[in-house]
KEDREN-739087 format. One record per residue (C-alpha): x, y, z; residue in one letter; residue number from 1. Coordinates in Angstrom, 3 decimals, padded with zeros to 6 digits. Layout:
BEGIN
<r east="X" north="Y" up="Z" residu="A" num="NUM"/>
...
END
This chain:
BEGIN
<r east="-000.017" north="-000.003" up="-000.018" residu="M" num="1"/>
<r east="001.406" north="003.442" up="-000.852" residu="G" num="2"/>
<r east="000.556" north="007.019" up="-000.022" residu="V" num="3"/>
<r east="001.471" north="009.953" up="-002.253" residu="L" num="4"/>
<r east="001.861" north="013.046" up="-000.037" residu="L" num="5"/>
<r east="001.030" north="016.589" up="-001.044" residu="A" num="6"/>
<r east="004.185" north="018.568" up="-001.541" residu="I" num="7"/>
<r east="005.304" north="022.153" up="-002.264" residu="P" num="8"/>
<r east="006.174" north="023.113" up="-005.806" residu="V" num="9"/>
<r east="009.848" north="023.469" up="-005.092" residu="W" num="10"/>
<r east="009.995" north="019.997" up="-003.572" residu="L" num="11"/>
<r east="008.257" north="018.501" up="-006.586" residu="A" num="12"/>
<r east="011.379" north="019.092" up="-008.597" residu="L" num="13"/>
<r east="013.350" north="016.622" up="-006.393" residu="R" num="14"/>
<r east="013.991" north="013.143" up="-007.776" residu="E" num="15"/>
<r east="011.589" north="010.724" up="-006.111" residu="F" num="16"/>
<r east="012.601" north="007.189" up="-005.178" residu="V" num="17"/>
<r east="010.969" north="004.923" up="-007.733" residu="P" num="18"/>
<r east="008.627" north="002.237" up="-006.423" residu="T" num="19"/>
<r east="011.044" north="-000.347" up="-007.737" residu="S" num="20"/>
<r east="014.186" north="001.183" up="-006.242" residu="A" num="21"/>
<r east="016.804" north="-001.548" up="-006.017" residu="P" num="22"/>
<r east="017.193" north="-002.939" up="-002.505" residu="G" num="23"/>
<r east="014.647" north="-000.759" up="-000.733" residu="V" num="24"/>
<r east="011.791" north="-003.271" up="-000.600" residu="C" num="25"/>
<r east="014.160" north="-006.136" up="000.028" residu="T" num="26"/>
<r east="015.697" north="-004.346" up="002.956" residu="A" num="27"/>
<r east="012.329" north="-003.572" up="004.486" residu="L" num="28"/>
<r east="011.217" north="-007.154" up="003.994" residu="A" num="29"/>
<r east="014.361" north="-008.590" up="005.602" residu="Q" num="30"/>
<r east="013.854" north="-006.379" up="008.663" residu="R" num="31"/>
<r east="010.089" north="-007.158" up="008.710" residu="R" num="32"/>
<r east="009.355" north="-003.429" up="008.505" residu="I" num="33"/>
<r east="005.661" north="-002.952" up="007.753" residu="V" num="34"/>
<r east="004.815" north="000.496" up="009.071" residu="N" num="35"/>
<r east="006.878" north="003.412" up="007.745" residu="V" num="36"/>
<r east="006.481" north="007.104" up="008.582" residu="F" num="37"/>
<r east="007.745" north="009.169" up="005.673" residu="A" num="38"/>
<r east="008.971" north="012.758" up="005.479" residu="E" num="39"/>
<r east="007.091" north="014.979" up="003.129" residu="Q" num="40"/>
<r east="008.297" north="014.394" up="-000.424" residu="G" num="41"/>
<r east="009.121" north="010.702" up="-000.064" residu="V" num="42"/>
<r east="007.478" north="008.324" up="-002.561" residu="S" num="43"/>
<r east="007.729" north="004.762" up="-001.361" residu="L" num="44"/>
<r east="005.681" north="001.754" up="-002.358" residu="R" num="45"/>
<r east="006.487" north="-001.827" up="-001.332" residu="C" num="46"/>
<r east="004.166" north="-004.765" up="-001.056" residu="E" num="47"/>
<r east="003.016" north="-005.271" up="002.556" residu="G" num="48"/>
<r east="004.405" north="-001.927" up="003.736" residu="V" num="49"/>
<r east="002.071" north="000.793" up="004.997" residu="H" num="50"/>
<r east="003.381" north="004.362" up="004.472" residu="V" num="51"/>
<r east="001.992" north="007.427" up="006.228" residu="Q" num="52"/>
<r east="003.141" north="010.963" up="006.899" residu="S" num="53"/>
<r east="005.670" north="011.617" up="009.632" residu="V" num="54"/>
<r east="003.510" north="014.617" up="010.601" residu="R" num="55"/>
<r east="001.133" north="012.207" up="012.235" residu="S" num="56"/>
<r east="003.821" north="011.635" up="014.863" residu="L" num="57"/>
<r east="003.815" north="015.313" up="015.810" residu="G" num="58"/>
<r east="004.692" north="018.564" up="014.197" residu="A" num="59"/>
<r east="008.149" north="018.909" up="015.751" residu="S" num="60"/>
<r east="009.494" north="015.298" up="015.826" residu="V" num="61"/>
<r east="011.977" north="016.009" up="013.046" residu="L" num="62"/>
<r east="012.806" north="019.600" up="013.832" residu="T" num="63"/>
<r east="013.612" north="018.969" up="017.527" residu="S" num="64"/>
<r east="017.234" north="018.571" up="018.542" residu="D" num="65"/>
<r east="016.346" north="015.644" up="020.809" residu="D" num="66"/>
<r east="015.942" north="012.229" up="019.181" residu="A" num="67"/>
<r east="014.244" north="010.856" up="022.284" residu="T" num="68"/>
<r east="010.918" north="012.377" up="021.378" residu="G" num="69"/>
<r east="011.107" north="010.957" up="017.847" residu="L" num="70"/>
<r east="011.895" north="007.514" up="019.110" residu="C" num="71"/>
<r east="009.082" north="007.717" up="021.665" residu="A" num="72"/>
<r east="006.606" north="008.812" up="018.996" residu="A" num="73"/>
<r east="007.600" north="005.960" up="016.744" residu="L" num="74"/>
<r east="007.056" north="003.527" up="019.591" residu="G" num="75"/>
<r east="003.725" north="004.996" up="020.511" residu="K" num="76"/>
<r east="002.407" north="004.731" up="016.955" residu="H" num="77"/>
<r east="004.023" north="001.299" up="016.370" residu="K" num="78"/>
<r east="006.310" north="002.754" up="013.707" residu="G" num="79"/>
<r east="008.727" north="000.235" up="012.263" residu="S" num="80"/>
<r east="010.895" north="002.795" up="010.456" residu="A" num="81"/>
<r east="011.290" north="006.397" up="009.401" residu="L" num="82"/>
<r east="012.030" north="007.491" up="005.797" residu="A" num="83"/>
<r east="013.649" north="010.864" up="005.107" residu="V" num="84"/>
<r east="015.087" north="012.697" up="002.136" residu="L" num="85"/>
<r east="018.826" north="013.381" up="002.208" residu="P" num="86"/>
<r east="019.603" north="017.066" up="002.552" residu="D" num="87"/>
<r east="015.897" north="017.926" up="002.740" residu="S" num="88"/>
<r east="016.534" north="021.213" up="004.526" residu="G" num="89"/>
<r east="015.015" north="020.012" up="007.834" residu="S" num="90"/>
<r east="016.313" north="021.207" up="011.167" residu="R" num="91"/>
<r east="017.239" north="019.208" up="014.294" residu="G" num="92"/>
<r east="017.148" north="015.423" up="014.147" residu="V" num="93"/>
<r east="015.693" north="015.453" up="010.633" residu="G" num="94"/>
<r east="018.744" north="017.351" up="009.344" residu="K" num="95"/>
<r east="021.113" north="014.899" up="011.105" residu="Q" num="96"/>
<r east="019.352" north="011.909" up="009.572" residu="L" num="97"/>
<r east="019.295" north="013.532" up="006.145" residu="G" num="98"/>
<r east="023.045" north="014.071" up="006.477" residu="A" num="99"/>
<r east="023.517" north="010.342" up="007.310" residu="F" num="100"/>
<r east="024.774" north="011.129" up="010.829" residu="A" num="101"/>
<r east="024.608" north="008.492" up="013.564" residu="H" num="102"/>
<r east="021.701" north="009.309" up="015.866" residu="V" num="103"/>
<r east="021.410" north="007.463" up="019.150" residu="S" num="104"/>
<r east="018.238" north="005.452" up="019.401" residu="G" num="105"/>
<r east="017.994" north="004.876" up="015.623" residu="L" num="106"/>
<r east="019.836" north="002.588" up="013.237" residu="R" num="107"/>
<r east="020.104" north="002.930" up="009.487" residu="G" num="108"/>
<r east="018.289" north="000.308" up="007.395" residu="V" num="109"/>
<r east="019.130" north="001.480" up="003.891" residu="L" num="110"/>
<r east="020.905" north="004.608" up="002.727" residu="L" num="111"/>
<r east="020.961" north="006.055" up="-000.771" residu="S" num="112"/>
<r east="021.318" north="009.409" up="-002.400" residu="S" num="113"/>
<r east="017.531" north="009.497" up="-002.856" residu="E" num="114"/>
<r east="016.272" north="008.088" up="000.420" residu="L" num="115"/>
<r east="017.426" north="007.245" up="003.960" residu="A" num="116"/>
<r east="015.465" north="004.731" up="006.064" residu="I" num="117"/>
<r east="016.054" north="004.388" up="009.799" residu="Y" num="118"/>
<r east="014.486" north="002.072" up="012.387" residu="A" num="119"/>
<r east="014.329" north="002.208" up="016.215" residu="P" num="120"/>
<r east="017.424" north="000.581" up="017.748" residu="A" num="121"/>
<r east="017.374" north="-001.945" up="020.588" residu="H" num="122"/>
<r east="019.953" north="-000.374" up="022.842" residu="E" num="123"/>
<r east="021.924" north="-002.671" up="025.166" residu="V" num="124"/>
<r east="021.409" north="-001.626" up="028.750" residu="E" num="125"/>
<r east="024.067" north="-002.981" up="031.112" residu="L" num="126"/>
<r east="024.908" north="-001.869" up="034.607" residu="S" num="127"/>
<r east="028.477" north="-000.893" up="035.515" residu="A" num="128"/>
<r east="028.810" north="-004.177" up="037.375" residu="A" num="129"/>
<r east="027.603" north="-006.178" up="034.356" residu="E" num="130"/>
<r east="030.065" north="-004.379" up="032.053" residu="R" num="131"/>
<r east="032.861" north="-005.101" up="034.409" residu="E" num="132"/>
<r east="031.889" north="-008.730" up="034.757" residu="A" num="133"/>
<r east="031.646" north="-009.063" up="030.945" residu="L" num="134"/>
<r east="035.219" north="-007.754" up="030.424" residu="A" num="135"/>
<r east="036.486" north="-009.972" up="033.286" residu="Y" num="136"/>
<r east="034.916" north="-013.082" up="031.774" residu="V" num="137"/>
<r east="036.539" north="-012.238" up="028.431" residu="T" num="138"/>
<r east="039.956" north="-011.878" up="030.070" residu="R" num="139"/>
<r east="039.486" north="-015.215" up="031.870" residu="V" num="140"/>
<r east="038.593" north="-016.878" up="028.566" residu="L" num="141"/>
<r east="041.762" north="-015.531" up="027.058" residu="F" num="142"/>
<r east="043.643" north="-017.197" up="029.870" residu="R" num="143"/>
<r east="042.246" north="-020.506" up="028.717" residu="G" num="144"/>
<r east="039.286" north="-020.953" up="031.055" residu="A" num="145"/>
<r east="036.342" north="-023.160" up="030.067" residu="R" num="146"/>
<r east="033.604" north="-021.365" up="028.283" residu="E" num="147"/>
<r east="030.544" north="-020.547" up="030.451" residu="P" num="148"/>
<r east="027.057" north="-021.450" up="029.310" residu="S" num="149"/>
<r east="025.034" north="-018.808" up="027.547" residu="V" num="150"/>
<r east="022.412" north="-019.130" up="030.285" residu="A" num="151"/>
<r east="024.958" north="-017.558" up="032.717" residu="S" num="152"/>
<r east="024.947" north="-014.256" up="030.898" residu="F" num="153"/>
<r east="022.583" north="-011.347" up="031.747" residu="P" num="154"/>
<r east="019.266" north="-011.363" up="029.902" residu="A" num="155"/>
<r east="020.253" north="-008.356" up="027.780" residu="A" num="156"/>
<r east="023.146" north="-010.348" up="026.372" residu="L" num="157"/>
<r east="021.026" north="-013.474" up="025.708" residu="R" num="158"/>
<r east="018.323" north="-011.728" up="023.737" residu="R" num="159"/>
<r east="017.944" north="-013.374" up="020.367" residu="V" num="160"/>
<r east="018.992" north="-010.941" up="017.604" residu="E" num="161"/>
<r east="021.527" north="-010.812" up="014.776" residu="R" num="162"/>
<r east="024.651" north="-009.139" up="016.148" residu="V" num="163"/>
<r east="028.401" north="-008.841" up="015.715" residu="E" num="164"/>
<r east="030.718" north="-008.640" up="018.669" residu="V" num="165"/>
<r east="034.428" north="-007.655" up="018.633" residu="M" num="166"/>
<r east="037.052" north="-008.425" up="021.246" residu="V" num="167"/>
<r east="040.306" north="-006.445" up="021.174" residu="M" num="168"/>
<r east="043.636" north="-006.841" up="022.891" residu="L" num="169"/>
<r east="045.652" north="-003.591" up="023.198" residu="S" num="170"/>
<r east="048.938" north="-002.516" up="024.768" residu="Q" num="171"/>
<r east="049.497" north="001.098" up="025.841" residu="H" num="172"/>
<r east="046.587" north="002.123" up="023.598" residu="G" num="173"/>
<r east="047.864" north="000.366" up="020.507" residu="D" num="174"/>
<r east="045.735" north="-002.588" up="019.247" residu="P" num="175"/>
<r east="047.640" north="-005.863" up="019.093" residu="R" num="176"/>
<r east="044.918" north="-008.168" up="017.886" residu="L" num="177"/>
<r east="041.146" north="-008.087" up="017.457" residu="W" num="178"/>
<r east="038.515" north="-010.462" up="016.065" residu="R" num="179"/>
<r east="034.758" north="-010.251" up="015.691" residu="S" num="180"/>
<r east="032.052" north="-012.860" up="015.242" residu="A" num="181"/>
<r east="028.414" north="-012.771" up="014.290" residu="R" num="182"/>
<r east="025.818" north="-014.678" up="016.282" residu="G" num="183"/>
<r east="022.185" north="-014.900" up="017.331" residu="T" num="184"/>
<r east="022.918" north="-013.118" up="020.676" residu="S" num="185"/>
<r east="025.646" north="-011.002" up="022.086" residu="I" num="186"/>
<r east="026.639" north="-013.853" up="024.463" residu="A" num="187"/>
<r east="027.013" north="-016.409" up="021.700" residu="R" num="188"/>
<r east="028.932" north="-013.990" up="019.437" residu="A" num="189"/>
<r east="031.239" north="-013.053" up="022.307" residu="L" num="190"/>
<r east="032.152" north="-016.676" up="022.995" residu="L" num="191"/>
<r east="032.914" north="-017.279" up="019.338" residu="T" num="192"/>
<r east="034.932" north="-014.046" up="018.901" residu="A" num="193"/>
<r east="037.040" north="-014.816" up="021.977" residu="T" num="194"/>
<r east="037.709" north="-018.348" up="020.770" residu="R" num="195"/>
<r east="038.768" north="-017.113" up="017.302" residu="V" num="196"/>
<r east="041.005" north="-014.384" up="018.708" residu="A" num="197"/>
<r east="042.699" north="-016.838" up="021.105" residu="R" num="198"/>
<r east="043.362" north="-019.271" up="018.241" residu="D" num="199"/>
<r east="044.766" north="-016.506" up="016.046" residu="R" num="200"/>
<r east="047.161" north="-015.427" up="018.812" residu="W" num="201"/>
<r east="048.284" north="-019.022" up="019.174" residu="R" num="202"/>
<r east="049.004" north="-019.190" up="015.470" residu="E" num="203"/>
<r east="051.185" north="-016.086" up="015.662" residu="R" num="204"/>
<r east="052.500" north="-016.669" up="019.180" residu="E" num="205"/>
<r east="056.171" north="-016.028" up="018.400" residu="Q" num="206"/>
<r east="055.467" north="-012.763" up="016.526" residu="A" num="207"/>
<r east="053.089" north="-011.673" up="019.313" residu="M" num="208"/>
<r east="055.804" north="-012.027" up="021.979" residu="G" num="209"/>
<r east="054.814" north="-015.281" up="023.669" residu="G" num="210"/>
<r east="051.814" north="-017.240" up="024.926" residu="P" num="211"/>
<r east="048.653" north="-015.172" up="025.411" residu="L" num="212"/>
<r east="048.057" north="-016.207" up="029.060" residu="P" num="213"/>
<r east="051.464" north="-014.768" up="030.001" residu="K" num="214"/>
<r east="051.136" north="-011.632" up="027.928" residu="K" num="215"/>
<r east="047.664" north="-010.790" up="029.299" residu="L" num="216"/>
<r east="049.167" north="-008.982" up="032.277" residu="V" num="217"/>
<r east="050.308" north="-006.323" up="029.861" residu="E" num="218"/>
<r east="047.166" north="-006.134" up="027.747" residu="L" num="219"/>
<r east="043.908" north="-004.284" up="027.915" residu="D" num="220"/>
<r east="040.836" north="-006.308" up="026.982" residu="V" num="221"/>
<r east="037.875" north="-004.525" up="025.324" residu="D" num="222"/>
<r east="034.514" north="-005.859" up="024.181" residu="V" num="223"/>
<r east="032.401" north="-003.934" up="021.673" residu="S" num="224"/>
<r east="029.234" north="-004.353" up="019.664" residu="L" num="225"/>
<r east="029.652" north="-003.561" up="016.001" residu="L" num="226"/>
<r east="026.158" north="-002.140" up="015.462" residu="S" num="227"/>
<r east="025.119" north="-001.962" up="011.811" residu="E" num="228"/>
<r east="023.879" north="001.493" up="010.835" residu="D" num="229"/>
<r east="022.674" north="000.992" up="007.287" residu="G" num="230"/>
<r east="023.201" north="-000.886" up="004.074" residu="T" num="231"/>
<r east="024.579" north="001.450" up="001.389" residu="L" num="232"/>
<r east="022.404" north="001.521" up="-001.693" residu="G" num="233"/>
<r east="025.142" north="002.923" up="-003.878" residu="S" num="234"/>
<r east="028.859" north="002.145" up="-004.358" residu="V" num="235"/>
<r east="029.657" north="005.497" up="-006.003" residu="Q" num="236"/>
<r east="032.758" north="007.237" up="-004.494" residu="R" num="237"/>
<r east="030.994" north="010.490" up="-003.694" residu="T" num="238"/>
<r east="028.122" north="008.718" up="-001.903" residu="F" num="239"/>
<r east="030.349" north="006.325" up="000.078" residu="V" num="240"/>
<r east="032.592" north="009.253" up="001.189" residu="D" num="241"/>
<r east="029.443" north="011.142" up="002.293" residu="R" num="242"/>
<r east="027.637" north="008.226" up="004.042" residu="A" num="243"/>
<r east="030.607" north="006.994" up="006.055" residu="I" num="244"/>
<r east="030.968" north="009.644" up="008.726" residu="T" num="245"/>
<r east="033.906" north="009.868" up="011.258" residu="P" num="246"/>
<r east="031.695" north="007.887" up="013.677" residu="A" num="247"/>
<r east="031.352" north="004.991" up="011.291" residu="H" num="248"/>
<r east="033.351" north="002.010" up="010.176" residu="G" num="249"/>
<r east="032.761" north="000.456" up="006.749" residu="V" num="250"/>
<r east="032.410" north="-003.153" up="005.773" residu="G" num="251"/>
<r east="031.243" north="-005.434" up="003.025" residu="F" num="252"/>
<r east="029.721" north="-008.900" up="002.859" residu="D" num="253"/>
<r east="030.916" north="-011.022" up="-000.053" residu="F" num="254"/>
<r east="029.443" north="-014.466" up="-000.447" residu="R" num="255"/>
<r east="030.039" north="-016.218" up="002.932" residu="T" num="256"/>
<r east="032.758" north="-013.830" up="004.274" residu="A" num="257"/>
<r east="032.758" north="-010.285" up="005.545" residu="W" num="258"/>
<r east="035.514" north="-007.736" up="005.994" residu="H" num="259"/>
<r east="035.561" north="-004.325" up="007.641" residu="Y" num="260"/>
<r east="037.594" north="-001.317" up="008.748" residu="L" num="261"/>
<r east="037.033" north="000.316" up="012.154" residu="L" num="262"/>
<r east="036.432" north="004.090" up="012.184" residu="P" num="263"/>
<r east="040.060" north="004.826" up="013.297" residu="R" num="264"/>
<r east="041.359" north="002.682" up="010.465" residu="D" num="265"/>
<r east="039.280" north="004.524" up="007.870" residu="V" num="266"/>
<r east="040.586" north="007.844" up="009.275" residu="A" num="267"/>
<r east="044.219" north="006.683" up="009.339" residu="R" num="268"/>
<r east="044.207" north="005.964" up="005.632" residu="R" num="269"/>
<r east="043.499" north="009.717" up="005.060" residu="K" num="270"/>
<r east="042.179" north="009.275" up="001.524" residu="K" num="271"/>
<r east="038.424" north="009.099" up="002.176" residu="G" num="272"/>
<r east="036.097" north="006.215" up="002.947" residu="S" num="273"/>
<r east="035.817" north="004.941" up="-000.603" residu="F" num="274"/>
<r east="039.578" north="004.745" up="-001.047" residu="Q" num="275"/>
<r east="039.923" north="003.004" up="002.342" residu="A" num="276"/>
<r east="037.261" north="000.525" up="001.218" residu="L" num="277"/>
<r east="038.999" north="-000.043" up="-002.079" residu="S" num="278"/>
<r east="042.294" north="-000.757" up="-000.334" residu="E" num="279"/>
<r east="040.549" north="-003.194" up="002.021" residu="L" num="280"/>
<r east="039.081" north="-005.096" up="-000.952" residu="I" num="281"/>
<r east="042.514" north="-005.295" up="-002.581" residu="V" num="282"/>
<r east="044.130" north="-006.372" up="000.725" residu="D" num="283"/>
<r east="041.741" north="-009.335" up="000.760" residu="Q" num="284"/>
<r east="042.952" north="-010.373" up="-002.673" residu="G" num="285"/>
<r east="039.662" north="-009.427" up="-004.377" residu="L" num="286"/>
<r east="039.031" north="-007.333" up="-007.473" residu="P" num="287"/>
<r east="037.355" north="-003.969" up="-007.025" residu="L" num="288"/>
<r east="034.578" north="-005.303" up="-009.313" residu="S" num="289"/>
<r east="033.126" north="-007.243" up="-006.374" residu="V" num="290"/>
<r east="031.408" north="-004.004" up="-005.366" residu="L" num="291"/>
<r east="029.130" north="-004.343" up="-008.368" residu="G" num="292"/>
<r east="028.254" north="-008.000" up="-007.820" residu="E" num="293"/>
<r east="024.773" north="-008.998" up="-006.648" residu="S" num="294"/>
<r east="026.087" north="-011.055" up="-003.737" residu="D" num="295"/>
<r east="028.059" north="-008.134" up="-002.274" residu="T" num="296"/>
<r east="026.490" north="-005.920" up="000.396" residu="R" num="297"/>
<r east="028.191" north="-002.727" up="001.489" residu="L" num="298"/>
<r east="027.316" north="-001.445" up="004.944" residu="Y" num="299"/>
<r east="028.395" north="000.930" up="007.715" residu="R" num="300"/>
<r east="028.539" north="000.362" up="011.479" residu="F" num="301"/>
<r east="029.126" north="002.055" up="014.809" residu="V" num="302"/>
<r east="031.315" north="000.384" up="017.499" residu="P" num="303"/>
<r east="029.485" north="000.443" up="020.884" residu="I" num="304"/>
<r east="031.619" north="-000.294" up="023.959" residu="A" num="305"/>
<r east="030.270" north="-003.113" up="026.182" residu="L" num="306"/>
<r east="033.076" north="-003.676" up="028.629" residu="G" num="307"/>
<r east="036.740" north="-002.958" up="029.321" residu="S" num="308"/>
<r east="039.396" north="-004.610" up="031.495" residu="S" num="309"/>
<r east="042.683" north="-002.735" up="031.897" residu="K" num="310"/>
<r east="046.035" north="-004.476" up="032.086" residu="A" num="311"/>
<r east="046.697" north="-005.649" up="035.679" residu="P" num="312"/>
<r east="050.276" north="-004.357" up="035.596" residu="L" num="313"/>
<r east="049.163" north="-000.760" up="034.979" residu="R" num="314"/>
END
């Protein structure tokens, strides 16, 4: 079902998103998004998706500087997602979303030069004690302890959802080794990521300076959630450079594998997000043409800290 909204004459000159825009309907279906609130000027029609004006959420939800009210309004009206026009001239939260900025409480679904779709995010709420315990458990696992059962983790970490968790070992602020894993809960992904990182250290033990259990006294242990913030609907250089902000990392899925750069790694390459992405692809021994293949998905993400354990010798 689609709704064509009345628009000012100047806005009518904008390029509308065609009803068959590549990836839009697929992305909505994959996320089971059925109720979209659209900014004035958006034309969106996908089977099984109900579209209505964002104005029904309240006159100031997009112009306010506080995203809390927008998220609350979406929840109250059972909104699955919000569709905005890039650079629409809005103020407040609407302007941030139109500029592809990361907004707390919302996560990108699909981003293109014609349309940006965001959905309410399920934020992980952990107490300080839970965060400390999570980092401690990760450190103990790196020492070689037996893996705990998933049932022993807090409920927020057992919630069934598609996530990616990264564990990192650093020394004096410099990363030594990190690995991430995807799973059906934060707890499961954490256990896998820790196991993979431990095995990788063992493979490179001599180069890393010795056995991991002994080196741990010198290493910080950090656990993060790599929270996806939107599939990119275009692989054009100008769009990629624009959509990957300083807060974002960039990654791509290709067949059964995925590769990514953390925000600091994108910044260190100093040639823009697209160039950093291109270098990542080449580093993996792949041709740049994979970006145009149907089984490649380009996305951005935001690292969210879950727990940290500083080196005991500090």
